[in-house]
N, C-alpha and C positions, 0 to 999 in steps of 0.2 A: 660393701668397703673395700674385702680385701681379696673379693678375686683380682682386679684390675694390676692389684700389687703384685698378687704369685703370678700373675701371666707377665708381667714386667722384669719379675728375677730370674722367672724362667727363658724368656727371650736375650735376657743379658748373657744365662749362660749357656744357650743355642749358640750366640754370637762368639762367646768366648770356647769356644770348646771348638766352633770352626776356624776363627784365627789362631789357637793351639796347633791345633792340625795341620796348619799350610795358607787357610783362605788369607790371604794380607786382604781381601778386598772387605773382609766381616770386622777388617780394625776401625774405619771411621764409622758403622753406624754404632758400634759398641760403645765410641767413646762419645759419641752422639746422646746415646741413652745416658749419659753420666753429666750432659750441660746445667741441668738446676742443680749437681753439687756441687760442681764447677762454679758457676754463680752466688753460688751462699757461701764456700768459701772467699771469692775473692771481697765480697762484700762485707765478710765480718771481720776480715785480714787489711780492710782499707787503712792505710795510715798517711799523714803527711807529707813525705819523704820518699813514699814508691810508688814509682808511677803503675797506674793501674793495669797496663798492658805489663808489666811485669810480673805482676802478681797473679795474671792470666795464662801466659807463656808458663810460669813457675810450676802454676796448677794441673797446667795440660801435660808438661812432662812429666810431673810426678803420677799423673793419671794413668799413660800408659807404660812407668817401669810399674805401678801398682798392676797395670793387667797381665805385663810379663813376666812378675814374679807370682801371681798367684798359685797359689797351691791347695784346690779342693780339699785335700786329705789331711791338712793341717787343722782342719774342724771351723774356721770361720767363713763368713756367708761373702762373696764379691766384695757386696758395696763396703760390708765391715773391714774391707781388708785396702779398699781405695781410700776411705775415711782415713784409715792408719798413713797412707803411702801420702794425705795431701797432709800432714803433719811435718811433715819434713822440709812444707816451705817455708816454714817460719825461720830458718835460716840465712835467709834472703833477706825478708822482712830485717830481721835484726840488723843483716850488715849494712842496709840502706837505712835503716833508725840511729844508726851511730856515728851518721853524716851530720854536721851539726845542722839546725835547722835554720832555714834562710829568714833574713828580716821580711816580712808581706810586700814590703813596696817593690823591693829588688826584686823577689820572688816574681811579682807579676810582669816585671818587664824579661824576667827570663822565660817565663811562660810564654809570651809572645814571640819571643826571642827563636824558644824551642819546635814553637808550632810553625814559623815560618819555613827553620831549617827542613822540617818535615814535608811540607809542602812544595816545597824548591826541589828536593829529595826527587818527591812523586811524578814532578814535571819534568824535570830535567834530566832525570835519569843518573845522576850525581850530583855527590855534596855542592853545596853553592861556596861562591868567594862571600868574604864580606859585605861588598858591596853592593851582589845580588840580594843578600837578606835585605841591608837599607833599603831599598826600589822598592821591593817587594811591599817591606812594611809602610815605605809614605804612601805607597799606591791604595792600601786595607783601607777603604773608608770603614771598617765595622772596624776600629781600633778608634779607642778614643783619640781625641788632635794631641791631650797635655800630653799622653803617653806616646804618643808619633815621633813630638817632635823631642823626648828623652831620650829614645832610640835613634840618636842619631849613629853618623859613621865612625867617632870616635867613642860613643859609647858601646854600642857593637864588638868592638876590636877589641876593647876593655874585657868585657862579656865574655868573648872568646878564650882570651888568655886566661882570666882568671878561674871559668869549669875546665879550661885542661888541665890548669894546676890544682883544683880541689877535687876533683873532681876520680876517683881510680877508674872510672871508665874513658881511656884515651884513645885508642888506637882506631875508633871508626871502623868500617871494615875488613882494616887490613888485618881486626882479629878472625875475622874467617879463614884465613890462609895456616893449613897446617904445617907453622914453621919451627914449631915448639909443643913439647908435650905438657910445660907449666901450667899449674893451674890460673893463670889469671884472670882478674874479672872481666877481661873478654874473653877468656877461651871461656869464661862458665856462660855469659851470656850466651852465648854464638850457641852454645851448647845444650841451656834449656830449650832455645829458639828451636836448632834440628830436634831434639827431642820430642816438642810439641805437635810437630805437621802429623799430616798421614801420609803411608809408603810412597804415594808415587810423588808430593811436593819433596820427600827427601830426596829421593832420585835427583829432581829439579836441582834444589840446593847445592848436593854433592857437585855437579857438574857444571854448576854456574861459580862458584866460590873455592872450586877442588878440595870441600871438602871432607876427610878422613882418606886423606890421600889422593884421590880419583881427579881423573885428567879431568881439565876444563874445557868447556865445548861449544862450541855456536850453538846460540837457541837454537838455528834450525836441526842442528844433530840433535842437541836435546828434544824438541819438539818428537822426531821420529820415534825417538825410544817410550815415548807416554803418550803417544798415540794424540795430540796436542797441537793445534796451530802453534806457529811462533810469535805470535801476539799473545798469545795465553802464558807463552813461556816468558814475554818479557813483562807481562804485566802482576805474574807471580813474582819475578825477581825485586819488582819495583817494591811492591809488598814484603817482602822479608827485608830487604834493606831498612822501609819506613818503621817495620817493626822492630829493627834491631836500632834502627838508631834512637826508635822511643823508649829502649832499653838503657841505653847509656845518655840518654839526655839529663 
C-alpha cells in the first residue's frame, strides 16, 4: 500500500526539481500529478453562485503558484504546500457568494442564455449578437418549448442589460488588454486563467491578446514560435475565450 504513494511523491519531487532547474517541459506533467487533488477541491467547494470553470481555473492557478513558491527547506512536503495554496481559492468563492442568489426560474433562463453565448463564441470566433443568440436558442430542439418561447428577443435584450448591470464582470475580452494595472474583477479573471495555463499556452495567450505588454501577432506567427499549426492556435484561442466567457458569465 505504501509503495505506490512513496513512488508518486518521489516522482513529483523529481519533476519539481527539473522544473525549478529550468526545464519548463516538466511543469505540465507535474501539474497533472495533482489532478485528483484539484478535482477534490473543486467538488468540495461547489457553490450555487460559483461557475465550475471558475473553481477549476482558480485551483489550477493556485496550484502553479504553490509549485513556484515551494521550498523543501521549510519542512513541509510538496503535497502539503499545494493543499495550503489551494485554500487561497476561498477568496474568489466569497466574492461570488456575495452576489445575490438568483431566483430559480430566472436562473434557468440565464443558464440557457449563457450556454448559447459560449456555444456561439466557439463557432463564430467572436461574441454573438442578441439576434444570433435568439436564433440559436429558437433552433435548439433540446431546449424545452416553453423555455424557448420565454427566451424571446425582448427577454434576451433585458437579460443582457440586467446581467451587465448586476455583474462585476462586464468587459468581456477587453479585460485581456493590459491597459491599466488596477485589480478589477476582469483583470483578476484574466490573470487566473493565464496562471492556470501550461508554458506553451501562456505564450499563445500573450501574443493572441497582448497580455503582459507582449505584441499581438497573427496566428501564423504564433504557430511558428511554439511549433504547432495555425489551426491549433485558432482552436486554443477559441478555448481561452470560451473559458473566460464562462468565468465572467
